[in-house]
C-alpha positions as CSV (number, residue, x, y, z in Angstrom):
1,M,-53.1,-45.5,-24.3
2,V,-52.9,-44.9,-20.6
3,K,-54.8,-41.8,-19.4
4,A,-54.8,-42.4,-15.6
5,V,-52.4,-43.9,-13.1
6,I,-53.7,-45.6,-9.9
7,F,-51.4,-46.1,-7.0
8,D,-51.5,-48.5,-4.1
9,M,-50.4,-46.9,-0.8
10,G,-48.4,-49.3,1.4
11,G,-45.1,-50.2,-0.3
12,I,-45.8,-47.7,-3.0
13,L,-46.4,-44.2,-1.8
14,L,-45.6,-45.0,1.9
15,D,-43.2,-47.4,3.5
16,F,-44.4,-49.4,6.5
17,P,-41.6,-51.2,8.2
18,M,-43.6,-53.4,10.5
19,L,-40.8,-55.1,12.2
20,E,-39.1,-51.8,13.0
21,L,-42.3,-50.7,14.6
22,T,-42.7,-53.9,16.7
23,A,-39.0,-53.8,17.6
24,A,-39.5,-50.3,19.1
25,Y,-41.9,-51.8,21.6
26,S,-40.1,-55.1,22.5
27,R,-36.8,-56.2,23.9
28,T,-35.8,-59.0,21.5
29,A,-36.1,-59.8,17.8
30,E,-38.3,-62.8,18.7
31,D,-40.7,-60.7,20.7
32,A,-40.8,-58.2,17.8
33,R,-41.7,-61.1,15.5
34,L,-44.4,-62.3,17.9
35,L,-46.0,-58.8,18.0
36,D,-45.9,-58.6,14.2
37,Q,-47.6,-62.0,13.8
38,A,-50.2,-61.4,16.5
39,I,-51.2,-57.9,15.2
40,F,-50.4,-57.4,11.5
41,K,-50.7,-61.0,10.3
42,S,-54.0,-61.6,12.2
43,P,-57.5,-62.1,10.8
44,E,-58.6,-59.1,12.9
45,W,-56.2,-56.8,11.0
46,V,-57.6,-58.0,7.8
47,A,-61.1,-57.3,9.1
48,L,-59.9,-53.8,10.2
49,D,-58.9,-53.0,6.6
50,R,-62.3,-54.4,5.5
51,G,-64.1,-52.0,7.8
52,L,-65.5,-54.8,9.9
53,A,-63.4,-54.6,13.1
54,S,-62.1,-52.0,15.4
55,E,-58.6,-51.4,16.7
56,E,-59.8,-52.4,20.1
57,Q,-60.8,-55.8,18.7
58,V,-57.4,-56.1,17.0
59,L,-55.7,-55.5,20.4
60,S,-58.0,-57.7,22.4
61,A,-57.4,-60.6,20.0
62,A,-53.6,-60.0,19.9
63,R,-53.4,-60.1,23.7
64,K,-55.0,-63.5,23.7
65,R,-52.3,-64.8,21.4
66,L,-49.4,-63.2,23.2
67,P,-47.6,-63.8,26.5
68,E,-48.5,-61.3,29.2
69,R,-45.1,-59.6,29.0
70,L,-46.0,-58.4,25.5
71,H,-49.5,-57.0,26.3
72,E,-48.3,-53.5,26.9
73,G,-46.1,-53.6,23.8
74,A,-49.1,-54.7,21.8
75,A,-51.1,-51.8,23.1
76,Q,-48.3,-49.4,22.1
77,V,-48.0,-50.9,18.6
78,V,-51.7,-50.6,18.0
79,E,-51.8,-47.0,19.3
80,H,-48.7,-45.8,17.4
81,W,-48.5,-47.8,14.2
82,D,-49.2,-44.9,11.8
83,E,-46.1,-43.1,13.2
84,F,-44.0,-45.6,11.3
85,L,-45.4,-44.7,7.9
86,F,-42.8,-42.9,5.8
87,P,-43.0,-41.4,2.3
88,K,-41.3,-43.3,-0.5
89,Q,-39.5,-40.5,-2.1
90,E,-38.9,-42.0,-5.5
91,M,-42.6,-42.8,-6.0
92,N,-43.9,-39.5,-4.8
93,A,-41.4,-37.8,-7.1
94,L,-42.8,-39.9,-10.0
95,A,-46.3,-39.0,-9.1
96,R,-45.4,-35.3,-9.1
97,E,-43.9,-35.7,-12.6
98,L,-47.0,-37.5,-13.8
99,D,-49.3,-34.8,-12.4
100,G,-47.1,-32.2,-14.1
101,L,-47.7,-34.0,-17.4
102,G,-51.5,-33.8,-16.8
103,V,-51.9,-37.5,-16.0
104,P,-54.8,-38.0,-13.5
105,L,-53.7,-39.8,-10.4
106,Y,-55.8,-42.0,-8.0
107,L,-55.4,-44.1,-4.9
108,L,-56.7,-47.7,-4.5
109,S,-55.7,-49.1,-1.1
110,N,-56.4,-51.7,1.6
111,T,-56.5,-49.5,4.7
112,S,-58.4,-48.8,7.8
113,A,-60.4,-45.8,9.1
114,R,-57.2,-44.4,10.6
115,F,-56.3,-43.4,7.0
116,Y,-57.9,-40.0,7.6
117,R,-55.5,-39.4,10.5
118,F,-52.3,-40.1,8.5
119,R,-53.2,-39.3,4.9
120,E,-51.1,-36.1,4.9
121,K,-48.1,-38.4,5.1
122,I,-48.7,-39.1,1.4
123,E,-46.8,-36.2,0.0
124,V,-48.8,-36.2,-3.2
125,W,-52.2,-36.5,-1.5
126,P,-53.3,-33.0,-2.7
127,L,-52.6,-34.1,-6.3
128,L,-54.8,-37.2,-6.2
129,R,-58.2,-36.8,-7.9
130,G,-59.8,-39.6,-6.0
131,A,-59.3,-42.5,-3.6
132,L,-61.0,-45.8,-3.2
133,L,-60.4,-47.3,0.2
134,S,-61.1,-50.8,1.4
135,F,-62.6,-50.0,4.8
136,E,-65.2,-47.7,3.2
137,E,-66.1,-50.2,0.5
138,K,-66.1,-53.2,2.8
139,L,-64.0,-55.0,0.2
140,L,-60.3,-55.8,-0.1
141,K,-57.9,-56.2,-2.9
142,P,-57.6,-58.5,-4.8
143,D,-61.4,-58.8,-4.9
144,P,-62.2,-57.8,-8.5
145,E,-65.4,-56.0,-7.3
146,L,-63.2,-53.4,-5.5
147,Y,-61.3,-52.7,-8.8
148,R,-64.5,-52.5,-10.8
149,R,-65.9,-49.8,-8.5
150,L,-63.1,-47.5,-9.6
151,F,-64.3,-47.1,-13.2
152,P,-67.8,-45.7,-12.7
153,R,-66.8,-43.9,-9.5
154,F,-64.2,-41.7,-11.3
155,G,-65.3,-42.0,-14.9
156,L,-62.4,-44.2,-15.9
157,S,-62.1,-46.9,-18.6
158,P,-60.1,-50.0,-17.5
159,G,-58.0,-50.1,-20.7
160,E,-56.9,-46.5,-20.0
161,C,-55.7,-47.2,-16.4
162,F,-52.3,-48.2,-15.2
163,F,-52.2,-49.7,-11.7
164,I,-49.1,-49.9,-9.5
165,D,-49.0,-52.3,-6.5
166,D,-46.3,-54.2,-4.6
167,L,-48.2,-57.5,-4.5
168,H,-48.5,-59.9,-7.4
169,L,-52.0,-61.0,-6.5
170,N,-53.2,-57.4,-6.6
171,V,-51.5,-56.7,-9.9
172,E,-53.0,-59.9,-11.5
173,A,-56.5,-58.9,-10.3
174,A,-56.1,-55.5,-11.9
175,R,-55.0,-57.1,-15.2
176,W,-58.0,-59.4,-15.0
177,C,-60.2,-56.4,-14.7
178,G,-58.7,-54.9,-17.9
179,M,-56.1,-52.5,-16.5
180,Q,-52.4,-52.4,-17.3
181,A,-50.5,-53.1,-14.1
182,F,-47.0,-53.2,-12.7
183,C,-45.7,-55.0,-9.6
184,Y,-43.3,-52.6,-8.0
185,Q,-40.3,-54.0,-6.1
186,N,-38.3,-50.9,-5.6
187,D,-37.2,-50.9,-9.3
188,I,-38.1,-47.4,-10.3
189,S,-36.3,-47.6,-13.6
190,R,-38.3,-50.6,-14.7
191,L,-41.5,-48.8,-13.7
192,R,-40.7,-45.7,-15.6
193,A,-39.9,-47.9,-18.7
194,A,-43.3,-49.7,-18.3
195,L,-45.1,-46.4,-18.1
196,R,-43.4,-45.2,-21.3
197,E,-44.4,-48.4,-23.0
198,A,-47.9,-47.9,-21.9
199,G,-48.0,-44.5,-23.6
200,I,-47.0,-42.0,-20.9
201,P,-44.9,-39.3,-22.5
202,A,-41.3,-40.0,-22.9
203,A,-40.5,-37.1,-20.6
204,L,-40.5,-39.8,-17.8
205,E,-36.8,-40.6,-18.2
206,C,-34.9,-42.7,-15.7
């Protein structure tokens, strides 16, 4: 029976519309795509989430990939990206219901050191009993070692954990580590049904 629920952040508790962000600092859809690729799809962004690069390094590398006309836009994107994080209302509502039922809630996320600047955007942040963050651990999902650190850190048993993420690779890694897991694709009714099947009280109705 599930006794704890672990949430991912981006795509789960927060929306991050990257192309809307890059479009705000560019003049054409193609330039928005170029900014997205040069910044958010870059190895430096991955290293940022791993805690091995700075935002200055992300920007410097992006500028080398971009035409000069987009250099200022790139700087604005790197400076303001967290302003485009928005709460996912249906997931935060679900988390509040789970907390009301006495289910312990945790966060497991690939994120950078800027997390502590925007964490209050997670509406249920005060309800979470713990967070395991990639930049602090120097590991990224879907590395099984990151998941395994959850259990001793918070006194959890893998078989009693239910993990929610929006990427199949991350969900499969959680299952490989012994957790029940669900890949969320904006299908809240299916998620609620999966939680009930996992033993969460039937009060979680659609």
